[in-house]
C-alpha positions as CSV (number, residue, x, y, z in Angstrom):
1,M,7.9,-18.7,-7.1
2,S,5.2,-18.0,-4.5
3,A,2.7,-20.5,-2.9
4,P,-0.3,-20.7,-5.0
5,L,-3.3,-18.2,-3.8
6,L,-6.1,-18.7,-1.6
7,T,-7.9,-16.7,-3.5
8,P,-7.7,-16.4,-7.5
9,D,-6.7,-13.2,-8.8
10,P,-9.6,-11.5,-10.4
11,G,-7.8,-9.4,-13.0
12,G,-8.1,-6.0,-13.5
13,T,-6.8,-3.0,-11.6
14,L,-6.6,-3.7,-8.1
15,H,-5.8,-0.9,-5.3
16,L,-5.0,-2.5,-1.8
17,R,-4.1,-0.8,1.3
18,P,-4.7,-2.2,4.9
19,H,-8.5,-2.2,6.2
20,G,-7.3,-0.6,8.8
21,A,-6.0,2.2,7.5
22,T,-9.3,2.5,5.2
23,V,-11.6,2.4,8.4
24,L,-9.5,4.8,10.4
25,C,-9.5,7.1,7.5
26,V,-13.5,7.1,7.1
27,V,-13.8,7.6,10.7
28,V,-11.5,10.4,11.3
29,G,-13.0,11.7,7.9
30,V,-16.2,11.7,9.5
31,L,-15.5,12.8,12.5
32,G,-13.4,15.8,11.3
33,L,-16.0,16.8,9.0
34,G,-18.6,16.8,11.5
35,L,-17.0,19.0,14.6
36,T,-16.0,21.2,11.2
37,L,-19.3,21.8,10.1
38,D,-20.3,22.0,13.8
39,A,-18.1,24.6,14.7
40,V,-19.3,26.3,11.7
41,I,-23.1,26.4,12.7
42,R,-22.0,27.5,16.2
43,A,-19.4,30.5,15.5
44,G,-20.8,31.6,12.1
45,W,-18.3,33.3,10.0
46,Q,-15.5,33.2,13.2
47,G,-15.7,29.6,12.6
48,V,-14.4,29.6,9.3
49,L,-11.8,31.1,10.2
50,V,-10.4,28.1,12.4
51,L,-11.6,25.6,9.2
52,P,-7.5,25.5,8.1
53,V,-7.2,23.8,11.5
54,P,-9.1,20.6,11.3
55,L,-8.7,20.5,7.5
56,L,-4.9,20.2,8.1
57,F,-5.4,17.4,10.2
58,L,-8.0,16.0,7.5
59,A,-4.8,16.3,4.7
60,L,-2.6,14.8,6.5
61,V,-4.6,11.8,7.3
62,W,-5.4,11.4,3.6
63,M,-1.4,11.9,2.5
64,V,0.1,9.7,5.1
65,L,-2.8,6.8,5.1
66,W,-5.7,6.9,2.4
67,A,-3.7,8.0,-0.9
68,P,-0.5,5.6,-0.2
69,Q,-1.3,2.4,-1.8
70,V,-0.5,-0.5,-4.0
71,V,-2.2,-0.2,-7.6
72,L,-1.8,-3.5,-9.1
73,H,-2.2,-3.5,-13.2
74,E,-1.9,-6.1,-15.9
75,E,1.8,-5.6,-16.4
76,S,2.7,-2.8,-13.9
77,V,2.6,-2.0,-10.4
78,E,2.0,1.6,-8.8
79,V,3.4,2.0,-5.2
80,R,2.3,5.2,-3.8
81,N,4.0,6.0,-0.9
82,V,3.8,9.7,1.2
83,L,5.9,11.8,-0.8
84,V,6.8,9.7,-4.2
85,T,5.0,7.2,-6.2
86,H,7.0,4.4,-8.2
87,H,5.9,2.8,-11.4
88,L,7.4,-0.4,-11.2
89,P,6.5,-2.0,-15.0
90,F,6.8,-6.0,-14.4
91,A,9.9,-6.0,-16.7
92,A,11.9,-4.1,-14.4
93,I,10.8,-6.4,-11.2
94,Q,13.8,-8.7,-9.8
95,E,12.0,-9.9,-6.8
96,V,9.1,-9.2,-5.1
97,R,9.0,-10.0,-1.0
98,L,6.2,-10.5,1.0
99,G,7.0,-10.2,4.9
100,A,6.2,-7.5,7.7
101,M,6.2,-5.3,4.5
102,L,5.9,-5.5,0.6
103,R,9.3,-4.7,-1.1
104,F,10.2,-5.1,-4.5
105,E,13.7,-5.5,-5.9
106,V,13.5,-3.6,-9.4
107,T,16.0,-2.3,-11.8
108,A,16.5,1.5,-11.5
109,D,18.4,3.9,-13.9
110,R,21.6,2.8,-15.6
111,A,20.7,-0.8,-14.9
112,A,21.1,-0.3,-11.0
113,T,19.4,-2.6,-8.8
114,S,17.2,-0.7,-5.6
115,T,14.5,-2.0,-3.2
116,I,11.2,-0.3,-3.3
117,T,9.2,-0.7,0.1
118,A,5.6,0.1,0.1
119,W,4.6,2.0,2.7
120,N,0.9,1.4,3.3
121,A,0.1,-2.3,1.6
122,P,-1.2,-5.1,3.2
123,A,1.4,-7.2,4.9
124,L,1.9,-10.5,6.8
125,G,-0.3,-10.1,10.1
126,R,0.3,-11.0,13.4
127,D,-1.0,-14.4,14.5
128,A,-4.0,-13.8,16.5
129,P,-3.2,-16.1,20.1
130,W,-6.6,-18.2,19.7
131,R,-5.7,-18.8,16.5
132,R,-2.6,-19.8,16.6
133,E,-3.6,-22.2,19.7
134,A,-6.3,-23.9,17.1
135,V,-3.4,-24.4,14.7
136,M,-1.5,-25.7,17.3
137,Y,-4.2,-28.2,18.6
138,E,-5.2,-29.5,14.7
139,Q,-1.1,-30.1,14.3
140,R,-1.2,-32.2,17.5
141,L,-4.4,-34.2,16.2
142,R,-2.6,-35.0,13.2
143,G,0.8,-36.0,14.8
144,R,2.8,-33.2,12.6
145,S,3.9,-29.5,13.6
146,S,4.5,-27.0,10.6
147,T,8.1,-26.0,9.9
148,P,8.4,-22.1,10.2
149,Q,9.1,-22.1,6.7
150,E,5.5,-23.9,6.1
151,R,3.9,-21.1,8.0
152,L,5.2,-18.7,6.3
153,V,3.9,-19.8,2.9
154,T,0.5,-20.0,5.0
155,D,0.6,-16.6,6.2
156,Q,1.7,-15.3,2.4
157,R,-0.7,-17.0,0.5
158,R,-3.5,-15.6,3.5
159,S,-2.3,-12.2,2.7
160,R,-4.1,-9.6,0.4
161,S,-0.8,-8.8,-1.4
162,A,-0.1,-12.1,-2.3
163,V,-1.9,-11.3,-5.8
164,V,0.9,-8.6,-6.7
165,A,3.8,-11.5,-6.4
166,Q,1.6,-14.0,-7.9
167,R,0.4,-11.6,-11.2
168,W,4.4,-10.4,-11.7
169,E,5.0,-14.7,-11.3
170,D,2.2,-15.4,-14.3
171,W,3.7,-12.2,-16.2
172,M,7.2,-13.5,-16.3
173,D,6.2,-17.4,-17.4
174,Q,3.9,-16.0,-19.9
175,R,6.7,-13.6,-21.3
176,D,9.5,-16.7,-20.7
177,R,7.1,-19.0,-22.8
178,Q,6.4,-16.0,-25.8
179,G,10.1,-15.5,-26.1
180,R,10.1,-12.1,-25.0
181,S,13.3,-10.0,-24.5
182,P,13.3,-9.6,-20.7
183,V,13.5,-5.7,-21.2
184,D,12.6,-3.7,-23.9
185,G,14.2,0.0,-23.7
186,T,13.0,2.2,-21.1
187,E,9.6,-0.2,-20.5
188,G,11.8,-2.2,-18.2
189,V,12.9,0.8,-16.1
190,M,11.5,2.2,-12.6
191,T,10.3,5.7,-13.0
192,T,9.4,8.1,-9.8
193,R,7.4,11.1,-9.7
194,P,6.9,13.1,-6.4
195,N,2.8,13.1,-5.2
196,V,2.5,17.2,-6.1
197,L,-1.1,17.4,-5.1
198,Q,-0.8,16.1,-1.8
199,I,2.2,18.0,-1.0
200,A,0.7,21.1,-2.4
201,V,-2.4,20.8,-0.5
202,V,-1.0,20.2,2.8
203,A,1.5,22.8,2.3
204,I,-1.0,25.4,1.3
205,L,-3.3,24.4,4.5
206,G,0.3,24.5,7.2
207,V,0.6,28.5,5.5
208,L,-3.0,28.9,6.4
209,V,-2.7,27.3,10.2
210,L,0.6,29.2,10.6
211,A,-1.1,32.6,9.2
212,R,-4.2,32.2,11.5
213,V,-1.3,31.5,14.6
214,M,0.6,34.6,13.8
215,L,-2.5,37.1,13.3
C-alpha cells in the first residue's frame, strides 16, 4: 500500500504530465508561431514555402512532450506515450511503482505480465540542496534522522502521480469488500493502440520538408 496523499484525490478524470514539459511546450509553441507569422509577413507567399520546417519542429514537440501524459479515470488509466497509448483497466494492474518514472505491472494478453512505463508522467523530483539542508537541520533538532525508506515514502506522497496509486488501491479495496471477481473477462486485460494522429502529422510534415529541400 502507498502512503496517504498529502492532497486528497479530487476525483474525476485527471491529466498528468510534468509541469516542466507543459511550460516548455507553451514557450516553444508561442515562439514557433511567432517566428512563423513573422516569416510570412516579411516574405509574403515565399514565406509560406518554409512553413513545413517550423511546423515540423512544433509537431515534434507536441508529439514528444505535450501529447504524452497519464490520463487517470475512475476505473482505468491511459498511459499515452510517444508512439502508442496503453489502456489499463484497474483490474489488469498488479502493481503501481513510483520512482524515477511511473511504472505499472499489468496483465497483458494470455495472462502474461508486462511492465508499462509512462514516458511523460510526474515522478519523484530531485531534492533541491536548500531543501535537503533544511530537512537535515530539522532532523538534527529532533534528534532523529529519517531512514532512506522514510525519505522515499515522503517523496512519493509529494509526487503528483501518487494519486494514480492511491486511486487504484482504493478501487482494489472496494472490489475486495464487494467480493467481486479479480478479473471480469476482457475488462481485466491491457490494450494498446498506435497514436495514429501524431504519427501521421509528423510523417506528412516530414515529407513536405523533404520535398522542399529537394526542390
